[in-house]
PyMOL commands that place a pseudoatom at each C-alpha (Angstrom):
pseudoatom trace, name=CA, resn=MET, resi=1, chain=A, elem=C, hetatm=0, pos=[10.164, 18.135, -18.006]
pseudoatom trace, name=CA, resn=SER, resi=2, chain=A, elem=C, hetatm=0, pos=[6.421, 18.859, -18.882]
pseudoatom trace, name=CA, resn=TRP, resi=3, chain=A, elem=C, hetatm=0, pos=[3.800, 16.172, -18.122]
pseudoatom trace, name=CA, resn=LYS, resi=4, chain=A, elem=C, hetatm=0, pos=[3.145, 15.572, -21.679]
pseudoatom trace, name=CA, resn=ASN, resi=5, chain=A, elem=C, hetatm=0, pos=[6.718, 14.454, -22.222]
pseudoatom trace, name=CA, resn=ILE, resi=6, chain=A, elem=C, hetatm=0, pos=[6.788, 12.319, -18.898]
pseudoatom trace, name=CA, resn=LEU, resi=7, chain=A, elem=C, hetatm=0, pos=[3.746, 10.509, -20.190]
pseudoatom trace, name=CA, resn=LEU, resi=8, chain=A, elem=C, hetatm=0, pos=[5.171, 10.231, -23.727]
pseudoatom trace, name=CA, resn=SER, resi=9, chain=A, elem=C, hetatm=0, pos=[8.568, 8.751, -22.197]
pseudoatom trace, name=CA, resn=GLY, resi=10, chain=A, elem=C, hetatm=0, pos=[6.467, 6.189, -20.022]
pseudoatom trace, name=CA, resn=SER, resi=11, chain=A, elem=C, hetatm=0, pos=[4.604, 5.222, -23.252]
pseudoatom trace, name=CA, resn=ILE, resi=12, chain=A, elem=C, hetatm=0, pos=[7.869, 4.528, -25.179]
pseudoatom trace, name=CA, resn=THR, resi=13, chain=A, elem=C, hetatm=0, pos=[9.314, 2.790, -22.214]
pseudoatom trace, name=CA, resn=GLY, resi=14, chain=A, elem=C, hetatm=0, pos=[6.448, 0.434, -21.824]
pseudoatom trace, name=CA, resn=GLY, resi=15, chain=A, elem=C, hetatm=0, pos=[6.401, -0.340, -25.579]
pseudoatom trace, name=CA, resn=LEU, resi=16, chain=A, elem=C, hetatm=0, pos=[9.776, -1.061, -25.412]
pseudoatom trace, name=CA, resn=ILE, resi=17, chain=A, elem=C, hetatm=0, pos=[9.335, -3.459, -22.509]
pseudoatom trace, name=CA, resn=GLY, resi=18, chain=A, elem=C, hetatm=0, pos=[6.848, -5.210, -24.373]
pseudoatom trace, name=CA, resn=PHE, resi=19, chain=A, elem=C, hetatm=0, pos=[8.987, -5.667, -27.519]
pseudoatom trace, name=CA, resn=LEU, resi=20, chain=A, elem=C, hetatm=0, pos=[11.832, -6.862, -25.558]
pseudoatom trace, name=CA, resn=MET, resi=21, chain=A, elem=C, hetatm=0, pos=[9.784, -9.337, -23.717]
pseudoatom trace, name=CA, resn=ILE, resi=22, chain=A, elem=C, hetatm=0, pos=[8.692, -11.012, -27.029]
pseudoatom trace, name=CA, resn=LEU, resi=23, chain=A, elem=C, hetatm=0, pos=[12.287, -10.985, -27.950]
pseudoatom trace, name=CA, resn=ASN, resi=24, chain=A, elem=C, hetatm=0, pos=[13.290, -12.668, -24.803]
pseudoatom trace, name=CA, resn=VAL, resi=25, chain=A, elem=C, hetatm=0, pos=[10.585, -15.311, -25.283]
pseudoatom trace, name=CA, resn=MET, resi=26, chain=A, elem=C, hetatm=0, pos=[11.127, -16.240, -28.673]
pseudoatom trace, name=CA, resn=SER, resi=27, chain=A, elem=C, hetatm=0, pos=[14.893, -16.257, -28.053]
pseudoatom trace, name=CA, resn=GLY, resi=28, chain=A, elem=C, hetatm=0, pos=[14.535, -19.126, -25.538]
pseudoatom trace, name=CA, resn=VAL, resi=29, chain=A, elem=C, hetatm=0, pos=[16.861, -17.469, -22.816]
pseudoatom trace, name=CA, resn=THR, resi=30, chain=A, elem=C, hetatm=0, pos=[14.568, -18.028, -20.163]
pseudoatom trace, name=CA, resn=GLU, resi=31, chain=A, elem=C, hetatm=0, pos=[14.691, -21.994, -20.572]
pseudoatom trace, name=CA, resn=PHE, resi=32, chain=A, elem=C, hetatm=0, pos=[18.342, -21.978, -19.536]
pseudoatom trace, name=CA, resn=GLY, resi=33, chain=A, elem=C, hetatm=0, pos=[17.761, -21.854, -15.895]
pseudoatom trace, name=CA, resn=PHE, resi=34, chain=A, elem=C, hetatm=0, pos=[16.170, -19.687, -12.976]
pseudoatom trace, name=CA, resn=GLY, resi=35, chain=A, elem=C, hetatm=0, pos=[19.139, -17.371, -12.785]
pseudoatom trace, name=CA, resn=ILE, resi=36, chain=A, elem=C, hetatm=0, pos=[19.347, -16.510, -16.460]
pseudoatom trace, name=CA, resn=ALA, resi=37, chain=A, elem=C, hetatm=0, pos=[15.881, -16.082, -16.625]
pseudoatom trace, name=CA, resn=MET, resi=38, chain=A, elem=C, hetatm=0, pos=[16.227, -13.526, -13.842]
pseudoatom trace, name=CA, resn=LEU, resi=39, chain=A, elem=C, hetatm=0, pos=[19.077, -11.640, -15.519]
pseudoatom trace, name=CA, resn=SER, resi=40, chain=A, elem=C, hetatm=0, pos=[16.916, -11.530, -18.713]
pseudoatom trace, name=CA, resn=PHE, resi=41, chain=A, elem=C, hetatm=0, pos=[14.171, -10.219, -17.043]
pseudoatom trace, name=CA, resn=LEU, resi=42, chain=A, elem=C, hetatm=0, pos=[15.938, -7.661, -15.105]
pseudoatom trace, name=CA, resn=ALA, resi=43, chain=A, elem=C, hetatm=0, pos=[17.666, -6.695, -18.512]
pseudoatom trace, name=CA, resn=VAL, resi=44, chain=A, elem=C, hetatm=0, pos=[13.987, -6.347, -20.181]
pseudoatom trace, name=CA, resn=ILE, resi=45, chain=A, elem=C, hetatm=0, pos=[13.228, -3.945, -17.104]
pseudoatom trace, name=CA, resn=LEU, resi=46, chain=A, elem=C, hetatm=0, pos=[16.348, -1.757, -17.338]
pseudoatom trace, name=CA, resn=ILE, resi=47, chain=A, elem=C, hetatm=0, pos=[17.484, -1.569, -21.036]
pseudoatom trace, name=CA, resn=PRO, resi=48, chain=A, elem=C, hetatm=0, pos=[14.207, 0.565, -22.136]
pseudoatom trace, name=CA, resn=ALA, resi=49, chain=A, elem=C, hetatm=0, pos=[14.666, 3.067, -19.037]
pseudoatom trace, name=CA, resn=PHE, resi=50, chain=A, elem=C, hetatm=0, pos=[18.248, 3.728, -19.912]
pseudoatom trace, name=CA, resn=LEU, resi=51, chain=A, elem=C, hetatm=0, pos=[17.822, 3.638, -23.698]
pseudoatom trace, name=CA, resn=VAL, resi=52, chain=A, elem=C, hetatm=0, pos=[14.558, 6.131, -23.355]
pseudoatom trace, name=CA, resn=LYS, resi=53, chain=A, elem=C, hetatm=0, pos=[16.941, 8.443, -20.971]
pseudoatom trace, name=CA, resn=ARG, resi=54, chain=A, elem=C, hetatm=0, pos=[19.733, 8.353, -23.539]
pseudoatom trace, name=CA, resn=THR, resi=55, chain=A, elem=C, hetatm=0, pos=[17.757, 9.011, -26.697]
pseudoatom trace, name=CA, resn=PHE, resi=56, chain=A, elem=C, hetatm=0, pos=[14.773, 11.177, -25.399]
pseudoatom trace, name=CA, resn=PRO, resi=57, chain=A, elem=C, hetatm=0, pos=[16.690, 14.590, -25.398]
pseudoatom trace, name=CA, resn=GLN, resi=58, chain=A, elem=C, hetatm=0, pos=[17.340, 13.958, -29.220]
pseudoatom trace, name=CA, resn=ILE, resi=59, chain=A, elem=C, hetatm=0, pos=[13.893, 13.151, -29.934]
pseudoatom trace, name=CA, resn=ILE, resi=60, chain=A, elem=C, hetatm=0, pos=[12.202, 15.896, -28.034]
pseudoatom trace, name=CA, resn=GLU, resi=61, chain=A, elem=C, hetatm=0, pos=[13.603, 18.761, -25.915]
pseudoatom trace, name=CA, resn=GLY, resi=62, chain=A, elem=C, hetatm=0, pos=[13.573, 18.024, -22.441]
pseudoatom trace, name=CA, resn=GLU, resi=63, chain=A, elem=C, hetatm=0, pos=[15.408, 15.316, -20.279]
pseudoatom trace, name=CA, resn=ALA, resi=64, chain=A, elem=C, hetatm=0, pos=[13.779, 12.080, -19.046]
pseudoatom trace, name=CA, resn=SER, resi=65, chain=A, elem=C, hetatm=0, pos=[14.540, 11.332, -15.452]
pseudoatom trace, name=CA, resn=LEU, resi=66, chain=A, elem=C, hetatm=0, pos=[15.674, 7.899, -14.301]
pseudoatom trace, name=CA, resn=LYS, resi=67, chain=A, elem=C, hetatm=0, pos=[13.661, 8.503, -11.095]
pseudoatom trace, name=CA, resn=HIS, resi=68, chain=A, elem=C, hetatm=0, pos=[10.556, 8.447, -13.048]
pseudoatom trace, name=CA, resn=LEU, resi=69, chain=A, elem=C, hetatm=0, pos=[11.514, 5.753, -15.486]
pseudoatom trace, name=CA, resn=ILE, resi=70, chain=A, elem=C, hetatm=0, pos=[12.822, 2.801, -13.385]
pseudoatom trace, name=CA, resn=PRO, resi=71, chain=A, elem=C, hetatm=0, pos=[9.675, 2.715, -11.414]
pseudoatom trace, name=CA, resn=ILE, resi=72, chain=A, elem=C, hetatm=0, pos=[7.542, 2.995, -14.616]
pseudoatom trace, name=CA, resn=SER, resi=73, chain=A, elem=C, hetatm=0, pos=[9.721, 0.193, -15.942]
pseudoatom trace, name=CA, resn=PHE, resi=74, chain=A, elem=C, hetatm=0, pos=[9.251, -1.966, -12.958]
pseudoatom trace, name=CA, resn=LEU, resi=75, chain=A, elem=C, hetatm=0, pos=[5.507, -1.532, -12.495]
pseudoatom trace, name=CA, resn=THR, resi=76, chain=A, elem=C, hetatm=0, pos=[4.898, -1.963, -16.448]
pseudoatom trace, name=CA, resn=PHE, resi=77, chain=A, elem=C, hetatm=0, pos=[6.771, -5.095, -16.477]
pseudoatom trace, name=CA, resn=ILE, resi=78, chain=A, elem=C, hetatm=0, pos=[5.118, -6.526, -13.620]
pseudoatom trace, name=CA, resn=LEU, resi=79, chain=A, elem=C, hetatm=0, pos=[1.436, -5.917, -14.148]
pseudoatom trace, name=CA, resn=PRO, resi=80, chain=A, elem=C, hetatm=0, pos=[0.501, -5.670, -17.878]
pseudoatom trace, name=CA, resn=ILE, resi=81, chain=A, elem=C, hetatm=0, pos=[3.372, -7.510, -19.359]
pseudoatom trace, name=CA, resn=LEU, resi=82, chain=A, elem=C, hetatm=0, pos=[4.420, -10.367, -16.902]
pseudoatom trace, name=CA, resn=GLY, resi=83, chain=A, elem=C, hetatm=0, pos=[0.723, -11.821, -16.595]
pseudoatom trace, name=CA, resn=PRO, resi=84, chain=A, elem=C, hetatm=0, pos=[0.166, -12.299, -20.352]
pseudoatom trace, name=CA, resn=ALA, resi=85, chain=A, elem=C, hetatm=0, pos=[3.638, -13.401, -21.110]
pseudoatom trace, name=CA, resn=PHE, resi=86, chain=A, elem=C, hetatm=0, pos=[3.191, -16.335, -18.457]
pseudoatom trace, name=CA, resn=GLY, resi=87, chain=A, elem=C, hetatm=0, pos=[-0.183, -17.216, -19.478]
pseudoatom trace, name=CA, resn=GLY, resi=88, chain=A, elem=C, hetatm=0, pos=[0.150, -16.821, -23.288]
pseudoatom trace, name=CA, resn=GLY, resi=89, chain=A, elem=C, hetatm=0, pos=[0.174, -19.772, -25.383]
pseudoatom trace, name=CA, resn=ASP, resi=90, chain=A, elem=C, hetatm=0, pos=[2.548, -20.735, -28.196]
pseudoatom trace, name=CA, resn=MET, resi=91, chain=A, elem=C, hetatm=0, pos=[4.332, -17.834, -30.071]
pseudoatom trace, name=CA, resn=GLY, resi=92, chain=A, elem=C, hetatm=0, pos=[1.790, -16.430, -32.354]
pseudoatom trace, name=CA, resn=LEU, resi=93, chain=A, elem=C, hetatm=0, pos=[0.293, -13.235, -33.304]
pseudoatom trace, name=CA, resn=ASP, resi=94, chain=A, elem=C, hetatm=0, pos=[-1.317, -12.890, -30.137]
pseudoatom trace, name=CA, resn=TRP, resi=95, chain=A, elem=C, hetatm=0, pos=[1.782, -12.014, -28.368]
pseudoatom trace, name=CA, resn=LEU, resi=96, chain=A, elem=C, hetatm=0, pos=[1.976, -8.695, -30.508]
pseudoatom trace, name=CA, resn=ILE, resi=97, chain=A, elem=C, hetatm=0, pos=[-0.461, -7.368, -27.971]
pseudoatom trace, name=CA, resn=LEU, resi=98, chain=A, elem=C, hetatm=0, pos=[2.285, -6.954, -25.276]
pseudoatom trace, name=CA, resn=VAL, resi=99, chain=A, elem=C, hetatm=0, pos=[3.631, -4.001, -27.077]
pseudoatom trace, name=CA, resn=PRO, resi=100, chain=A, elem=C, hetatm=0, pos=[0.544, -1.826, -26.940]
pseudoatom trace, name=CA, resn=MET, resi=101, chain=A, elem=C, hetatm=0, pos=[-0.275, -3.286, -23.617]
pseudoatom trace, name=CA, resn=GLY, resi=102, chain=A, elem=C, hetatm=0, pos=[3.042, -1.909, -22.355]
pseudoatom trace, name=CA, resn=ALA, resi=103, chain=A, elem=C, hetatm=0, pos=[2.592, 1.311, -23.900]
pseudoatom trace, name=CA, resn=VAL, resi=104, chain=A, elem=C, hetatm=0, pos=[-0.756, 1.796, -22.265]
pseudoatom trace, name=CA, resn=GLY, resi=105, chain=A, elem=C, hetatm=0, pos=[0.769, 0.406, -18.941]
pseudoatom trace, name=CA, resn=GLY, resi=106, chain=A, elem=C, hetatm=0, pos=[3.694, 2.816, -19.119]
pseudoatom trace, name=CA, resn=ILE, resi=107, chain=A, elem=C, hetatm=0, pos=[1.226, 5.795, -19.475]
pseudoatom trace, name=CA, resn=PHE, resi=108, chain=A, elem=C, hetatm=0, pos=[-0.923, 4.560, -16.659]
pseudoatom trace, name=CA, resn=TRP, resi=109, chain=A, elem=C, hetatm=0, pos=[2.213, 4.172, -14.451]
pseudoatom trace, name=CA, resn=SER, resi=110, chain=A, elem=C, hetatm=0, pos=[3.313, 7.840, -15.671]
pseudoatom trace, name=CA, resn=LEU, resi=111, chain=A, elem=C, hetatm=0, pos=[0.159, 9.438, -14.476]
pseudoatom trace, name=CA, resn=PRO, resi=112, chain=A, elem=C, hetatm=0, pos=[1.357, 10.091, -11.032]
pseudoatom trace, name=CA, resn=PHE, resi=113, chain=A, elem=C, hetatm=0, pos=[4.754, 11.598, -12.111]
pseudoatom trace, name=CA, resn=ALA, resi=114, chain=A, elem=C, hetatm=0, pos=[2.829, 13.413, -14.850]
pseudoatom trace, name=CA, resn=GLY, resi=115, chain=A, elem=C, hetatm=0, pos=[0.050, 14.873, -12.217]
pseudoatom trace, name=CA, resn=TRP, resi=116, chain=A, elem=C, hetatm=0, pos=[3.100, 15.953, -10.046]
pseudoatom trace, name=CA, resn=GLY, resi=117, chain=A, elem=C, hetatm=0, pos=[5.040, 17.623, -12.871]
pseudoatom trace, name=CA, resn=TYR, resi=118, chain=A, elem=C, hetatm=0, pos=[1.640, 19.696, -13.821]
pseudoatom trace, name=CA, resn=TYR, resi=119, chain=A, elem=C, hetatm=0, pos=[0.988, 20.613, -10.110]
pseudoatom trace, name=CA, resn=ARG, resi=120, chain=A, elem=C, hetatm=0, pos=[4.472, 21.921, -10.092]
pseudoatom trace, name=CA, resn=SER, resi=121, chain=A, elem=C, hetatm=0, pos=[4.465, 23.942, -13.161]
pseudoatom trace, name=CA, resn=ARG, resi=122, chain=A, elem=C, hetatm=0, pos=[1.354, 25.624, -11.996]
for i in range(1, 122): cmd.bond("trace and resi %d" % i, "trace and resi %d" % (i + 1))
show_as sticks, trace
zoom trace
């Protein structure tokens, strides 16, 4: 897979993580207890990776690798998504910033994989 597709898949994964985190908080699933909250956070991390893996070949020619997407998902969730979600106030329009923050975080965490793909293609 080319380095551009790696960056694109990381960006889509990060944006989906931000969107699912907004849905997770809005639904109130995290208020049922620690175990349920951790399972919902794990679902927020893994669903975008598997969704991008499944739909990416239909969008762009090239197959996204779970070896890239799962670490990108975990790192994007931990740094640019989880902090603002815990530090955020009431549900308002300021929560919508999680989607672009997730997309930028996905691109950032995709850079090592994209660099390696670029190096291998040369």
